[in-house]
C-alpha positions as protocol buffer text, in pm:
chain_id: "A"
residue {
  index: 1
  type: MET
  ca { x: -1 y: -1 z: 0 }
}
residue {
  index: 2
  type: THR
  ca { x: 131 y: 345 z: -95 }
}
residue {
  index: 3
  type: ILE
  ca { x: -34 y: 650 z: 66 }
}
residue {
  index: 4
  type: ASP
  ca { x: 106 y: 993 z: 0 }
}
residue {
  index: 5
  type: ALA
  ca { x: 181 y: 1182 z: 319 }
}
residue {
  index: 6
  type: SER
  ca { x: -45 y: 1470 z: 210 }
}
residue {
  index: 7
  type: ALA
  ca { x: -357 y: 1247 z: 172 }
}
residue {
  index: 8
  type: VAL
  ca { x: -632 y: 1293 z: 428 }
}
residue {
  index: 9
  type: ILE
  ca { x: -813 y: 971 z: 519 }
}
residue {
  index: 10
  type: HIS
  ca { x: -1096 y: 953 z: 771 }
}
residue {
  index: 11
  type: PRO
  ca { x: -1027 y: 702 z: 1050 }
}
residue {
  index: 12
  type: SER
  ca { x: -1343 y: 502 z: 963 }
}
residue {
  index: 13
  type: ALA
  ca { x: -1250 y: 465 z: 593 }
}
residue {
  index: 14
  type: VAL
  ca { x: -1111 y: 130 z: 476 }
}
residue {
  index: 15
  type: VAL
  ca { x: -805 y: 143 z: 246 }
}
residue {
  index: 16
  type: GLU
  ca { x: -703 y: -211 z: 169 }
}
residue {
  index: 17
  type: PRO
  ca { x: -334 y: -315 z: 141 }
}
residue {
  index: 18
  type: GLY
  ca { x: -205 y: -263 z: -213 }
}
residue {
  index: 19
  type: ALA
  ca { x: -401 y: 54 z: -292 }
}
residue {
  index: 20
  type: VAL
  ca { x: -214 y: 359 z: -418 }
}
residue {
  index: 21
  type: ILE
  ca { x: -336 y: 695 z: -285 }
}
residue {
  index: 22
  type: GLY
  ca { x: -190 y: 1005 z: -452 }
}
residue {
  index: 23
  type: ALA
  ca { x: -94 y: 1348 z: -322 }
}
residue {
  index: 24
  type: GLY
  ca { x: -376 y: 1559 z: -178 }
}
residue {
  index: 25
  type: CYS
  ca { x: -641 y: 1285 z: -195 }
}
residue {
  index: 26
  type: ARG
  ca { x: -926 y: 1304 z: 54 }
}
residue {
  index: 27
  type: ILE
  ca { x: -1117 y: 992 z: 158 }
}
residue {
  index: 28
  type: GLY
  ca { x: -1429 y: 1037 z: 369 }
}
residue {
  index: 29
  type: PRO
  ca { x: -1598 y: 838 z: 643 }
}
residue {
  index: 30
  type: PHE
  ca { x: -1683 y: 476 z: 574 }
}
residue {
  index: 31
  type: ALA
  ca { x: -1550 y: 486 z: 220 }
}
residue {
  index: 32
  type: LEU
  ca { x: -1391 y: 161 z: 83 }
}
residue {
  index: 33
  type: ILE
  ca { x: -1083 y: 160 z: -139 }
}
residue {
  index: 34
  type: GLY
  ca { x: -990 y: -184 z: -276 }
}
residue {
  index: 35
  type: PRO
  ca { x: -640 y: -333 z: -294 }
}
residue {
  index: 36
  type: GLU
  ca { x: -591 y: -276 z: -673 }
}
residue {
  index: 37
  type: VAL
  ca { x: -721 y: 80 z: -682 }
}
residue {
  index: 38
  type: VAL
  ca { x: -504 y: 371 z: -788 }
}
residue {
  index: 39
  type: LEU
  ca { x: -615 y: 722 z: -703 }
}
residue {
  index: 40
  type: ALA
  ca { x: -422 y: 1005 z: -875 }
}
residue {
  index: 41
  type: ALA
  ca { x: -343 y: 1336 z: -710 }
}
residue {
  index: 42
  type: GLY
  ca { x: -631 y: 1539 z: -574 }
}
residue {
  index: 43
  type: VAL
  ca { x: -904 y: 1274 z: -595 }
}
residue {
  index: 44
  type: GLU
  ca { x: -1181 y: 1314 z: -339 }
}
residue {
  index: 45
  type: VAL
  ca { x: -1387 y: 1015 z: -233 }
}
residue {
  index: 46
  type: LYS
  ca { x: -1680 y: 1115 z: -17 }
}
residue {
  index: 47
  type: SER
  ca { x: -1843 y: 915 z: 261 }
}
residue {
  index: 48
  type: HIS
  ca { x: -1970 y: 561 z: 191 }
}
residue {
  index: 49
  type: ALA
  ca { x: -1837 y: 550 z: -169 }
}
residue {
  index: 50
  type: VAL
  ca { x: -1687 y: 218 z: -290 }
}
residue {
  index: 51
  type: ILE
  ca { x: -1400 y: 195 z: -533 }
}
residue {
  index: 52
  type: THR
  ca { x: -1287 y: -160 z: -598 }
}
residue {
  index: 53
  type: GLY
  ca { x: -1147 y: -393 z: -867 }
}
residue {
  index: 54
  type: GLN
  ca { x: -857 y: -304 z: -1090 }
}
residue {
  index: 55
  type: THR
  ca { x: -960 y: 61 z: -1108 }
}
residue {
  index: 56
  type: SER
  ca { x: -767 y: 383 z: -1165 }
}
residue {
  index: 57
  type: VAL
  ca { x: -915 y: 729 z: -1110 }
}
residue {
  index: 58
  type: GLY
  ca { x: -760 y: 1038 z: -1271 }
}
residue {
  index: 59
  type: GLU
  ca { x: -647 y: 1349 z: -1088 }
}
residue {
  index: 60
  type: GLY
  ca { x: -898 y: 1594 z: -951 }
}
residue {
  index: 61
  type: THR
  ca { x: -1196 y: 1360 z: -985 }
}
residue {
  index: 62
  type: THR
  ca { x: -1463 y: 1370 z: -714 }
}
residue {
  index: 63
  type: VAL
  ca { x: -1658 y: 1057 z: -625 }
}
residue {
  index: 64
  type: PHE
  ca { x: -1971 y: 1129 z: -424 }
}
residue {
  index: 65
  type: SER
  ca { x: -2144 y: 920 z: -156 }
}
residue {
  index: 66
  type: PHE
  ca { x: -2269 y: 572 z: -237 }
}
residue {
  index: 67
  type: ALA
  ca { x: -2116 y: 557 z: -582 }
}
residue {
  index: 68
  type: VAL
  ca { x: -1977 y: 213 z: -664 }
}
residue {
  index: 69
  type: LEU
  ca { x: -1690 y: 205 z: -914 }
}
residue {
  index: 70
  type: GLY
  ca { x: -1502 y: -102 z: -1039 }
}
residue {
  index: 71
  type: GLU
  ca { x: -1740 y: -376 z: -941 }
}
residue {
  index: 72
  type: VAL
  ca { x: -1772 y: -683 z: -1171 }
}
residue {
  index: 73
  type: PRO
  ca { x: -1990 y: -655 z: -1484 }
}
residue {
  index: 74
  type: GLN
  ca { x: -2366 y: -726 z: -1490 }
}
residue {
  index: 75
  type: ASP
  ca { x: -2302 y: -977 z: -1767 }
}
residue {
  index: 76
  type: LEU
  ca { x: -2381 y: -1349 z: -1741 }
}
residue {
  index: 77
  type: LYS
  ca { x: -2085 y: -1426 z: -1966 }
}
residue {
  index: 78
  type: TYR
  ca { x: -1844 y: -1283 z: -1708 }
}
residue {
  index: 79
  type: ARG
  ca { x: -1647 y: -1562 z: -1545 }
}
residue {
  index: 80
  type: GLY
  ca { x: -1427 y: -1377 z: -1304 }
}
residue {
  index: 81
  type: GLU
  ca { x: -1150 y: -1282 z: -1549 }
}
residue {
  index: 82
  type: ARG
  ca { x: -923 y: -991 z: -1449 }
}
residue {
  index: 83
  type: THR
  ca { x: -1049 y: -677 z: -1618 }
}
residue {
  index: 84
  type: ARG
  ca { x: -1022 y: -310 z: -1542 }
}
residue {
  index: 85
  type: LEU
  ca { x: -1192 y: 30 z: -1520 }
}
residue {
  index: 86
  type: THR
  ca { x: -998 y: 342 z: -1618 }
}
residue {
  index: 87
  type: ILE
  ca { x: -1146 y: 682 z: -1528 }
}
residue {
  index: 88
  type: GLY
  ca { x: -985 y: 1007 z: -1644 }
}
residue {
  index: 89
  type: ALA
  ca { x: -925 y: 1339 z: -1478 }
}
residue {
  index: 90
  type: ARG
  ca { x: -1159 y: 1600 z: -1325 }
}
residue {
  index: 91
  type: ASN
  ca { x: -1477 y: 1392 z: -1344 }
}
residue {
  index: 92
  type: ARG
  ca { x: -1768 y: 1454 z: -1115 }
}
residue {
  index: 93
  type: ILE
  ca { x: -1925 y: 1119 z: -1025 }
}
residue {
  index: 94
  type: ARG
  ca { x: -2239 y: 1183 z: -821 }
}
residue {
  index: 95
  type: GLU
  ca { x: -2436 y: 981 z: -573 }
}
residue {
  index: 96
  type: HIS
  ca { x: -2528 y: 617 z: -652 }
}
residue {
  index: 97
  type: VAL
  ca { x: -2344 y: 612 z: -985 }
}
residue {
  index: 98
  type: THR
  ca { x: -2220 y: 270 z: -1093 }
}
residue {
  index: 99
  type: MET
  ca { x: -1933 y: 196 z: -1337 }
}
residue {
  index: 100
  type: ASN
  ca { x: -1829 y: -160 z: -1404 }
}
residue {
  index: 101
  type: THR
  ca { x: -1501 y: -317 z: -1522 }
}
residue {
  index: 102
  type: GLY
  ca { x: -1475 y: -479 z: -1863 }
}
residue {
  index: 103
  type: THR
  ca { x: -1514 y: -835 z: -1985 }
}
residue {
  index: 104
  type: GLU
  ca { x: -1266 y: -1057 z: -2166 }
}
residue {
  index: 105
  type: GLY
  ca { x: -1491 y: -1070 z: -2472 }
}
residue {
  index: 106
  type: GLY
  ca { x: -1519 y: -691 z: -2486 }
}
residue {
  index: 107
  type: GLY
  ca { x: -1149 y: -607 z: -2464 }
}
residue {
  index: 108
  type: GLY
  ca { x: -1114 y: -623 z: -2087 }
}
residue {
  index: 109
  type: GLU
  ca { x: -1147 y: -256 z: -2008 }
}
residue {
  index: 110
  type: THR
  ca { x: -1411 y: 9 z: -1946 }
}
residue {
  index: 111
  type: VAL
  ca { x: -1276 y: 358 z: -2020 }
}
residue {
  index: 112
  type: VAL
  ca { x: -1417 y: 696 z: -1909 }
}
residue {
  index: 113
  type: GLY
  ca { x: -1248 y: 1014 z: -2036 }
}
residue {
  index: 114
  type: ASP
  ca { x: -1183 y: 1350 z: -1873 }
}
residue {
  index: 115
  type: ASP
  ca { x: -1412 y: 1628 z: -1744 }
}
residue {
  index: 116
  type: GLY
  ca { x: -1733 y: 1428 z: -1740 }
}
residue {
  index: 117
  type: LEU
  ca { x: -2042 y: 1484 z: -1525 }
}
residue {
  index: 118
  type: PHE
  ca { x: -2219 y: 1166 z: -1418 }
}
residue {
  index: 119
  type: MET
  ca { x: -2529 y: 1267 z: -1229 }
}
residue {
  index: 120
  type: ALA
  ca { x: -2699 y: 1071 z: -953 }
}
residue {
  index: 121
  type: GLY
  ca { x: -2803 y: 715 z: -1024 }
}
residue {
  index: 122
  type: CYS
  ca { x: -2658 y: 676 z: -1377 }
}
residue {
  index: 123
  type: HIS
  ca { x: -2482 y: 360 z: -1495 }
}
residue {
  index: 124
  type: VAL
  ca { x: -2184 y: 287 z: -1723 }
}
residue {
  index: 125
  type: ALA
  ca { x: -2169 y: -81 z: -1810 }
}
residue {
  index: 126
  type: HIS
  ca { x: -1877 y: -311 z: -1903 }
}
residue {
  index: 127
  type: ASP
  ca { x: -1647 y: -238 z: -2198 }
}
residue {
  index: 128
  type: CYS
  ca { x: -1793 y: 108 z: -2268 }
}
residue {
  index: 129
  type: ARG
  ca { x: -1576 y: 382 z: -2416 }
}
residue {
  index: 130
  type: ILE
  ca { x: -1688 y: 718 z: -2282 }
}
residue {
  index: 131
  type: GLY
  ca { x: -1521 y: 1027 z: -2426 }
}
residue {
  index: 132
  type: ASN
  ca { x: -1433 y: 1365 z: -2272 }
}
residue {
  index: 133
  type: ASN
  ca { x: -1686 y: 1624 z: -2151 }
}
residue {
  index: 134
  type: VAL
  ca { x: -1972 y: 1370 z: -2155 }
}
residue {
  index: 135
  type: ILE
  ca { x: -2279 y: 1431 z: -1937 }
}
residue {
  index: 136
  type: LEU
  ca { x: -2506 y: 1147 z: -1821 }
}
residue {
  index: 137
  type: VAL
  ca { x: -2811 y: 1296 z: -1652 }
}
residue {
  index: 138
  type: ASN
  ca { x: -2985 y: 1141 z: -1349 }
}
residue {
  index: 139
  type: GLY
  ca { x: -3097 y: 783 z: -1393 }
}
residue {
  index: 140
  type: SER
  ca { x: -2959 y: 730 z: -1742 }
}
residue {
  index: 141
  type: ALA
  ca { x: -2797 y: 398 z: -1829 }
}
residue {
  index: 142
  type: VAL
  ca { x: -2540 y: 303 z: -2091 }
}
residue {
  index: 143
  type: ALA
  ca { x: -2530 y: -69 z: -2172 }
}
residue {
  index: 144
  type: GLY
  ca { x: -2223 y: -276 z: -2246 }
}
residue {
  index: 145
  type: HIS
  ca { x: -1983 y: -213 z: -2536 }
}
residue {
  index: 146
  type: CYS
  ca { x: -2123 y: 134 z: -2617 }
}
residue {
  index: 147
  type: VAL
  ca { x: -1912 y: 421 z: -2747 }
}
residue {
  index: 148
  type: LEU
  ca { x: -2003 y: 779 z: -2649 }
}
residue {
  index: 149
  type: GLU
  ca { x: -1778 y: 1026 z: -2822 }
}
residue {
  index: 150
  type: ASP
  ca { x: -1669 y: 1365 z: -2680 }
}
residue {
  index: 151
  type: GLY
  ca { x: -1936 y: 1611 z: -2573 }
}
residue {
  index: 152
  type: VAL
  ca { x: -2231 y: 1370 z: -2576 }
}
residue {
  index: 153
  type: ILE
  ca { x: -2524 y: 1448 z: -2345 }
}
residue {
  index: 154
  type: VAL
  ca { x: -2768 y: 1170 z: -2241 }
}
residue {
  index: 155
  type: GLY
  ca { x: -3088 y: 1300 z: -2085 }
}
residue {
  index: 156
  type: GLY
  ca { x: -3242 y: 1182 z: -1758 }
}
residue {
  index: 157
  type: MET
  ca { x: -3394 y: 830 z: -1741 }
}
residue {
  index: 158
  type: SER
  ca { x: -3273 y: 745 z: -2089 }
}
residue {
  index: 159
  type: GLY
  ca { x: -3124 y: 411 z: -2193 }
}
residue {
  index: 160
  type: VAL
  ca { x: -2860 y: 334 z: -2454 }
}
residue {
  index: 161
  type: HIS
  ca { x: -2872 y: -15 z: -2600 }
}
residue {
  index: 162
  type: GLN
  ca { x: -2562 y: -233 z: -2602 }
}
residue {
  index: 163
  type: TRP
  ca { x: -2315 y: -187 z: -2886 }
}
residue {
  index: 164
  type: VAL
  ca { x: -2457 y: 153 z: -2985 }
}
residue {
  index: 165
  type: ARG
  ca { x: -2223 y: 434 z: -3092 }
}
residue {
  index: 166
  type: ILE
  ca { x: -2319 y: 799 z: -3026 }
}
residue {
  index: 167
  type: GLY
  ca { x: -2117 y: 1051 z: -3226 }
}
residue {
  index: 168
  type: ARG
  ca { x: -1945 y: 1361 z: -3098 }
}
residue {
  index: 169
  type: GLY
  ca { x: -2164 y: 1641 z: -2972 }
}
residue {
  index: 170
  type: ALA
  ca { x: -2492 y: 1450 z: -3004 }
}
residue {
  index: 171
  type: ILE
  ca { x: -2769 y: 1502 z: -2747 }
}
residue {
  index: 172
  type: ILE
  ca { x: -3028 y: 1246 z: -2630 }
}
residue {
  index: 173
  type: GLY
  ca { x: -3350 y: 1381 z: -2484 }
}
residue {
  index: 174
  type: ALA
  ca { x: -3498 y: 1264 z: -2154 }
}
residue {
  index: 175
  type: VAL
  ca { x: -3680 y: 931 z: -2123 }
}
residue {
  index: 176
  type: THR
  ca { x: -3552 y: 803 z: -2457 }
}
residue {
  index: 177
  type: MET
  ca { x: -3448 y: 455 z: -2560 }
}
residue {
  index: 178
  type: VAL
  ca { x: -3157 y: 459 z: -2806 }
}
residue {
  index: 179
  type: THR
  ca { x: -3145 y: 138 z: -3007 }
}
residue {
  index: 180
  type: ALA
  ca { x: -2924 y: 234 z: -3300 }
}
residue {
  index: 181
  type: ASP
  ca { x: -2618 y: 450 z: -3377 }
}
residue {
  index: 182
  type: VAL
  ca { x: -2652 y: 829 z: -3355 }
}
residue {
  index: 183
  type: VAL
  ca { x: -2460 y: 1054 z: -3598 }
}
residue {
  index: 184
  type: PRO
  ca { x: -2233 y: 1327 z: -3456 }
}
residue {
  index: 185
  type: HIS
  ca { x: -2420 y: 1639 z: -3348 }
}
residue {
  index: 186
  type: GLY
  ca { x: -2756 y: 1461 z: -3380 }
}
residue {
  index: 187
  type: LEU
  ca { x: -3063 y: 1534 z: -3165 }
}
residue {
  index: 188
  type: VAL
  ca { x: -3259 y: 1227 z: -3056 }
}
residue {
  index: 189
  type: GLN
  ca { x: -3580 y: 1222 z: -2852 }
}
residue {
  index: 190
  type: GLY
  ca { x: -3894 y: 1020 z: -2800 }
}
residue {
  index: 191
  type: PRO
  ca { x: -3988 y: 702 z: -2606 }
}
residue {
  index: 192
  type: ARG
  ca { x: -3833 y: 496 z: -2886 }
}
residue {
  index: 193
  type: GLY
  ca { x: -3573 y: 746 z: -3012 }
}
residue {
  index: 194
  type: THR
  ca { x: -3569 y: 882 z: -3362 }
}
residue {
  index: 195
  type: LEU
  ca { x: -3329 y: 1131 z: -3509 }
}
residue {
  index: 196
  type: ASP
  ca { x: -3512 y: 1460 z: -3476 }
}
residue {
  index: 197
  type: GLY
  ca { x: -3265 y: 1711 z: -3616 }
}
residue {
  index: 198
  type: LEU
  ca { x: -2932 y: 1842 z: -3503 }
}
residue {
  index: 199
  type: ASN
  ca { x: -2798 y: 1961 z: -3168 }
}
residue {
  index: 200
  type: LEU
  ca { x: -2802 y: 2323 z: -3288 }
}
residue {
  index: 201
  type: VAL
  ca { x: -2801 y: 2465 z: -2937 }
}
residue {
  index: 202
  type: GLY
  ca { x: -2486 y: 2273 z: -2851 }
}
residue {
  index: 203
  type: LEU
  ca { x: -2315 y: 2376 z: -3174 }
}
residue {
  index: 204
  type: LYS
  ca { x: -2392 y: 2743 z: -3112 }
}
residue {
  index: 205
  type: ARG
  ca { x: -2276 y: 2723 z: -2752 }
}
residue {
  index: 206
  type: ARG
  ca { x: -1943 y: 2586 z: -2873 }
}
residue {
  index: 207
  type: GLY
  ca { x: -1905 y: 2882 z: -3111 }
}
residue {
  index: 208
  type: VAL
  ca { x: -1919 y: 2671 z: -3426 }
}
residue {
  index: 209
  type: ASP
  ca { x: -1897 y: 2886 z: -3742 }
}
residue {
  index: 210
  type: ARG
  ca { x: -2236 y: 2953 z: -3905 }
}
residue {
  index: 211
  type: ALA
  ca { x: -2115 y: 2820 z: -4241 }
}
residue {
  index: 212
  type: GLU
  ca { x: -2020 y: 2495 z: -4076 }
}
residue {
  index: 213
  type: ILE
  ca { x: -2367 y: 2464 z: -3923 }
}
residue {
  index: 214
  type: HIS
  ca { x: -2528 y: 2534 z: -4264 }
}
residue {
  index: 215
  type: GLY
  ca { x: -2312 y: 2265 z: -4420 }
}
residue {
  index: 216
  type: LEU
  ca { x: -2417 y: 2018 z: -4152 }
}
residue {
  index: 217
  type: ARG
  ca { x: -2787 y: 2101 z: -4202 }
}
residue {
  index: 218
  type: ASP
  ca { x: -2752 y: 2050 z: -4578 }
}
residue {
  index: 219
  type: LEU
  ca { x: -2595 y: 1710 z: -4516 }
}
residue {
  index: 220
  type: TYR
  ca { x: -2870 y: 1618 z: -4271 }
}
residue {
  index: 221
  type: GLU
  ca { x: -3137 y: 1695 z: -4526 }
}
residue {
  index: 222
  type: ALA
  ca { x: -2955 y: 1495 z: -4792 }
}
residue {
  index: 223
  type: LEU
  ca { x: -2920 y: 1196 z: -4557 }
}
residue {
  index: 224
  type: GLY
  ca { x: -3295 y: 1189 z: -4505 }
}
residue {
  index: 225
  type: GLU
  ca { x: -3355 y: 1101 z: -4872 }
}
residue {
  index: 226
  type: GLY
  ca { x: -3261 y: 733 z: -4852 }
}
residue {
  index: 227
  type: ASN
  ca { x: -3048 y: 464 z: -4691 }
}
residue {
  index: 228
  type: PHE
  ca { x: -2793 y: 634 z: -4463 }
}
residue {
  index: 229
  type: ARG
  ca { x: -2491 y: 432 z: -4568 }
}
residue {
  index: 230
  type: GLU
  ca { x: -2567 y: 440 z: -4939 }
}
residue {
  index: 231
  type: THR
  ca { x: -2625 y: 816 z: -4928 }
}
residue {
  index: 232
  type: ALA
  ca { x: -2310 y: 862 z: -4721 }
}
residue {
  index: 233
  type: ARG
  ca { x: -2103 y: 666 z: -4977 }
}
residue {
  index: 234
  type: ARG
  ca { x: -2245 y: 881 z: -5254 }
}
residue {
  index: 235
  type: LEU
  ca { x: -2169 y: 1206 z: -5067 }
}
residue {
  index: 236
  type: ASP
  ca { x: -1827 y: 1101 z: -4944 }
}
residue {
  index: 237
  type: GLY
  ca { x: -1566 y: 1335 z: -5089 }
}
residue {
  index: 238
  type: THR
  ca { x: -1816 y: 1607 z: -5177 }
}
residue {
  index: 239
  type: VAL
  ca { x: -1787 y: 1797 z: -4848 }
}
residue {
  index: 240
  type: PRO
  ca { x: -1482 y: 1998 z: -4722 }
}
residue {
  index: 241
  type: PRO
  ca { x: -1220 y: 1779 z: -4553 }
}
residue {
  index: 242
  type: GLY
  ca { x: -1211 y: 1832 z: -4175 }
}
residue {
  index: 243
  type: SER
  ca { x: -1558 y: 1983 z: -4168 }
}
residue {
  index: 244
  type: LEU
  ca { x: -1838 y: 1871 z: -3938 }
}
residue {
  index: 245
  type: ALA
  ca { x: -2016 y: 1726 z: -4240 }
}
residue {
  index: 246
  type: ALA
  ca { x: -1705 y: 1519 z: -4317 }
}
residue {
  index: 247
  type: GLU
  ca { x: -1705 y: 1401 z: -3954 }
}
residue {
  index: 248
  type: VAL
  ca { x: -2062 y: 1278 z: -3986 }
}
residue {
  index: 249
  type: LEU
  ca { x: -1989 y: 1094 z: -4313 }
}
residue {
  index: 250
  type: ALA
  ca { x: -1682 y: 926 z: -4160 }
}
residue {
  index: 251
  type: PHE
  ca { x: -1893 y: 817 z: -3861 }
}
residue {
  index: 252
  type: ILE
  ca { x: -2164 y: 662 z: -4081 }
}
residue {
  index: 253
  type: LEU
  ca { x: -1905 y: 480 z: -4292 }
}
residue {
  index: 254
  type: GLY
  ca { x: -1710 y: 366 z: -3985 }
}
residue {
  index: 255
  type: PRO
  ca { x: -1671 y: 14 z: -3848 }
}
residue {
  index: 256
  type: SER
  ca { x: -2014 y: -84 z: -3724 }
}
residue {
  index: 257
  type: ASP
  ca { x: -2273 y: -335 z: -3831 }
}
residue {
  index: 258
  type: ARG
  ca { x: -2559 y: -161 z: -3645 }
}
residue {
  index: 259
  type: SER
  ca { x: -2827 y: 44 z: -3810 }
}
residue {
  index: 260
  type: PHE
  ca { x: -2870 y: 417 z: -3753 }
}
residue {
  index: 261
  type: LEU
  ca { x: -3140 y: 625 z: -3599 }
}
residue {
  index: 262
  type: THR
  ca { x: -3291 y: 814 z: -3892 }
}
residue {
  index: 263
  type: PRO
  ca { x: -3530 y: 1109 z: -3925 }
}
residue {
  index: 264
  type: ALA
  ca { x: -3892 y: 1021 z: -3851 }
}
């Protein structure tokens, strides 16, 4: 066990032998830190939180009460293999959040990026890849093997089906079930989610150039005229390289055998 001298650990907390606690960490009453856990500098673990398994937590992350990080997957195929959970820096992981380790069949690792906000009661399942600046609102759940790219927002009480990819900057409305891939910057809402436009508010907040937004809107309208992949292949190379429209086309033509949410 390695505990930096500057760490502050409440007497009632349990830090098991083998854990690594970085400089300036704070561990609250009745928290549990498992023997294979690594906490980087400045991590705060509030009262009654549990971090276990082969889990690393990046610097400046705050884990709130009753969150459980690094427990085994909720997957019947899991047979006790050694897998891990890697959490980036400066995340805010609120009360009752659960994040599981990976499975052997899914690559063995669940990865969460930097600067995320995971609100109370949300869930990140095994083998997910969560990007930077992602927000999961209260009660939302992301099933196994999903990919959420940077800047994705998932609304409260929403569910993301296993293996789904959600592209950069997309937003999912509240109480929505996402069963297919979502293009970057898409807007999805409804009990059984359909693609209902673009995340224009998010694009404007990020200061995206008006011409870029118009190009993305033109592409969205063109994609609504037929099969997504066939249309994307036809349009590939007709949009400016490096543009948001090019990003969407690359996402559609990327490595996935799932269908896409399309306009209603």
